[in-house]
C-alpha positions, 0 to 999 in steps of 0.5 A, a space after each residue: 169053218 162056219 160063223 156065227 154071230 155074237 148075238 146069238 140070233 142069227 144062222 151059223 154062216 160059211 166065209 164068203 156068204 159073211 164076207 160079202 154081208 158084214 152086220 149079222 142079222 141080228 145087228 152082231 159081229 161074226 166070230 168062227 165058230 171056235 178058233 184053230 190050235 196052232 201048235 209048235 209044229 205049225 210053228 216050226 213049219 211057218 216061221 220062214 215063209 214069206 209074208 205071202 206064204 203066212 198068211 195063206 198059211 193063216 188064211 188057208 185055216 179059216 177059209 174052206 169055201 173058196 178052192 185050195 188054188 184060187 185062195 193062193 192065186 188071191 192071197 201072192 197077187 194081194 203081197 207082192 214086194 211092188 205094192 207093199 214098196 213104200 219102207 220109211 225106215 232103214 232096214 237089213 229086211 228092208 225088201 220085206 212086206 213088214 220089216 222089225 226095226 229096233 229102237 232098243 235091240 231087244 226090248 222095243 222095236 217097231 212092226 212095219 204096217 205102213 209100206 202099202 199105196 196108202 202109206 196106214 196099217 190098213 191097207 195090208 187087210 183092204 188090198 185082200 178085201 178087195 181080191 176076196 170081193 172081186 173074185 167071190 163076185 165074178 163067182 156070184 154074178 153079183 154086184 155090192 154097194 160097200 158102205 163104209 165110215 172112216 177116221 182117218 186111213 180105214 176110207 183110203 185104203 179101201 178106196 185104193 183096193 176097191 178103185 176100178 173094181 168089178 160089181 164094186 161099189 164105195 160109199 165111203 162116209 167121215 167126219 167132215 173136216 176131221 183128218 188131216 189134208 193128206 188124208 183127206 186128198 187121199 180119198 178125194 182126190 180119186 176120180 173113179 166112177 164107183 168111189 163115192 166120198 161123204 163127208 159128214 157134218 159130225 165126229 166119227 162114232 156119229 157117221 159109223 152110227 148112220 153106217 150101223 143104223 142103213 146096214 141094219 136097215 134089211 130091206 134095204 140092205 138086200 135090195 142094194 147089196 149093202 157090203 161093209 169094209 169097216 173092221 165089222 167084216 171079219 175079213 179085215 180081222 183075218 187079215 190082221 191076224 198074220 202080222 201078229 205071227 210075221 211080228 212074232 218070227 222076225 223079233 224071235 230066235 226061236 217058238 220057246 219065246 215071248 214077245 208082247 205087243 204095243 197097239 195103238 187102237 180106236 176100235 178095237 180091230 186091231 188089237 182085237 186080232 191080235 187076241 185071236 192069234 194068241 188064243 191060236 196059240 201064238 205065244 204072245 205075253 202081253 196086248 198092251 193097248 194104248 189110247 189117246 184122249 178119247 179113253 173109253 177101252 183104256 178106262 173099260 180095261 182098267 176099271 171094268 166100266 165100258 162107257 161109250 161117249 156122246 158123239 159132242 164128247 169124243 176130244 179132236 186130237 192130234 192123233 184123228 183116225 184114234 178119235 172114236 168112243 165107241 170101238 166095233 169090234 169091242 164087241 167082238 172082244 167081249 163075247 170072248 170075255 163072257 164065254 161065248 155067253 150070247 145071252 149074256 152079251 146081247 142083254 150088255 150091249 142092248 145099254 150099248 145100243 141105247 147110249 148107256 154104258 155096262 159094267 163088269 167090275 167084281 164080275 169074274 168076266 172082269 177078274 179074267 181079263 188078264 188071262 186075256 193078256 191085256 194092259 193099257 194106257 192113254 196118250 195126250 198131246 203132250 205126251 206124243 209130241 215128246 215121244 216122235 221127240 225123243 224115238 227122232 232125236 234117239 233114233 233117228 226115225 219119225 215116227 207118227 203120231 199114233 205110234 207115237 201113243 202106242 210107245 208111250 204107252 209099252 214103255 209104261 209097262 216094261 217087260 220081265 227080261 227077254 221077252 221084248 216088246 213090238 209096237 204096231 206102227 200104225 201109218 207114215 208121219 208123212 200123213 201127219 206133217 201138221 204133228 211131226 213139224 210141231 213135235 221136231 221142228 221139220 216136214 217129215 219126207 214124203 215118199 216118192 209121188 206123193 208129193 203135192 197130193 194136197 193140189 190135187 182136185 177132190 170129190 166129195 159131197 158134204 151131207 146132214 148125219 141122216 140115215 134117210 138121206 145116205 139111203 137116197 143118196 147110194 139109191 140114186 147112183 147105183 
């Protein structure tokens, strides 16, 4: 399996090479040359697999430069019941890593993805990424300095997955004062020597731009071995493909059935994995994209215009991990949408990279979006409060604000009879106590071990959003 850049001016590489590299040298994102097609026989064989067994079956279709026995060990060490033990909802499947919880039997369900060490769906990919990094670096005798940006959950998931790992340093940028107190505490309380937290004075999009600017400095990137754990890293998206298959099998009785998925999204990484699962042949009827007030992606799927906002226009909301107005992974989807025409994609992103927009309305490309299964909607603060309250009162389940965005938009897109909607849970409600308290008048329950996390000593440096300053910071610490 070889991987190519969406912008067409970089050599095709193997999985391990793109794992350590992040962005392609031409500024594009890596995708496999072709998506493997999964036939009925394979779906039938995979239905009864454990989560780790299913992950191994899927990852093996994309990774051919790690010995099969080593890959099997890495996957089984990643997806253990002990690591994913923080199950929030009562379920007959509570012993599973990603239990399915029906809100409306046969119609609407939550796929619980927040049972890992940081209580967010990002753990599902980050834990694997940490083990892959350590394995490949040890095999090559190399080190790597991870540079990433987070709007909330990516940072803590990455740091928990990488802390103490041999040959790995993490430099994580986050928007100063824009995350919940719980999210800040998870990141900033880590004291491991290989973890470095940097609070950037600005919104997430500004931090993300700094990361890309540093990554595009080829000499610096090469000298300091800069890698990525954001969802620009293909391995992150790959790991997330697994739970679409897992959710499908949990919600259906046979592989003749269809399901739809509702996905809260800001950076388009999670729903990009669903898009790829659908292209592989998973029977997905619709991919229901849910945004918050920062509705750049909803605007595109409604109008054909992709218009990233300036940092000053990005709104601070009560679903902060989605406070993003320039979706990194959207480039991967548009690459497929325009028929994998790298020249066309590059021309579109030249406008984006210069602070502009592009408009595909009236083109055959936009007309084709329905064939990719996408519909969309947006949610606002009052909507998520109403949804959190309704789900709690009707079903006895407390959902986080981002998941509430997904439930709200899912309800706006009723499916034909017999097609259930699976909402991908993004995090546990304990991470967003202020909003939960506003919605239902009480604090969310915290899993054991998280009491008083906000009171732990915190270690963070506050810096201006300047690429040169960040490069100097990294150079002084490696």
